[in-house]
N, C-alpha and C positions, 0 to 999 in steps of 0.2 A: 418460474422464469421471471427475471427482473426485466421489465419492459423499459426501454429507453427510446426517446424520440429519434435519436440518431443510431441506427442499428450497428454502425461500426463501433460504437462505444458500449453496446449492450453487454451485460455480464449476466451469467446464469447464477442461480442461488449458491451453488457450490463454489464458484469463483469468488463471489462476494464474501462468503464465509471464510475462505482461505486468506483473502487479502486482509480483511479486518481482524482476523485472528492473529495473523502475522504482525500486523501493525499495533496490536494490543500490548506488545512488549517493548519497553524503553530501549533495550539494547538493539533489538531488531530495527526500531525506528532510526536509531543512530547509525546503524550500518547502512540503511537505505540513504540517509542524508549524506554520509561519507562517500558512497559510491555513485551518487547522482552527479557529483562534480567531477568525477573521473574514476577510472578503475583502481582497484586496490587488491593487493594479494591477501589471501587469507592470513598469512603470517603477519603482515603489517596490521591487519584488522585486529588479530589476536593480541598484539602488543599494546593495543589501546585499551584493553579491558582487563580487569582483575578476575580472569577466569581462564580455564584451560583452552588450549588450541582446539581440542575436540568439542568443547562447548560452543566455541565460536563457529566451528564447522556445522554444528547442528542448527544454530541460528541461521546461518547462510542457507542451509538446506530447506528450512521452513520458508525463507524468503524466496528461494528459487521455485519451490512448489507453488507459491502464490503468484509467481510471475513478476515479482517486484525486483528481482535481480537475475542476472545471467552469469553463470559460472563457466569458465573455459580454461583450458590449459595453454600456457605459453612457456615452452621449455620445461623446466622442473617446477614452475610455480602454477598455482591455481589462482586465477584472477577473477575478480567479481566486478561486475558493472551493473549499475542501476538501470531499471527499465522505466523511463518516464511515461511511456504509453500506458502502462498499467496504472500508474498514479493518476494520469489524466482521466482514465475510465472510472476510477474510484471517485475522483473529484466530480465528474459529471453526474454520477449517481447521487452524491451528497448534495450537489446543486439542485437536482430535481426534488429531493426530500425537503430542502430548504424552501424551494418555491411552493411546494405543496402546503407546508406549514404556514408560510406567509399568507397564502390565500385563505386558509382556515382561520387564522388569527384575525385577518381583515373582516371576514364574515362575522366572526364572533363579536368583534368590536362594533360593527354596524348593527348587529342585533341588540347589543347592550345599550347603545346610544339611542336606538329608535324607541325604546320602551319608556 
């Protein structure tokens, strides 16, 4: 279990793995970026990439499984909307890791300068 000082932002290990695995791919990061500023149809997203519609659908499915986007139907279209809350939770975890390493580096620096 990943512990976070604010339990509303806590993520379990599986959630962390899904989020960072999804964000490890450049196309998926771009889809998240595009859908954070507004919803987009899967067709419109597919037109932006040199890959098949089915490949873009798979990328969206991975992002949806990680909670980074939400997919819903509007008439005949499947629309995708970014989920900023999941990104906030991932950022909070990264902030905690950064703080942990800053403290460790400060201790190391103090140890090295005291000798």
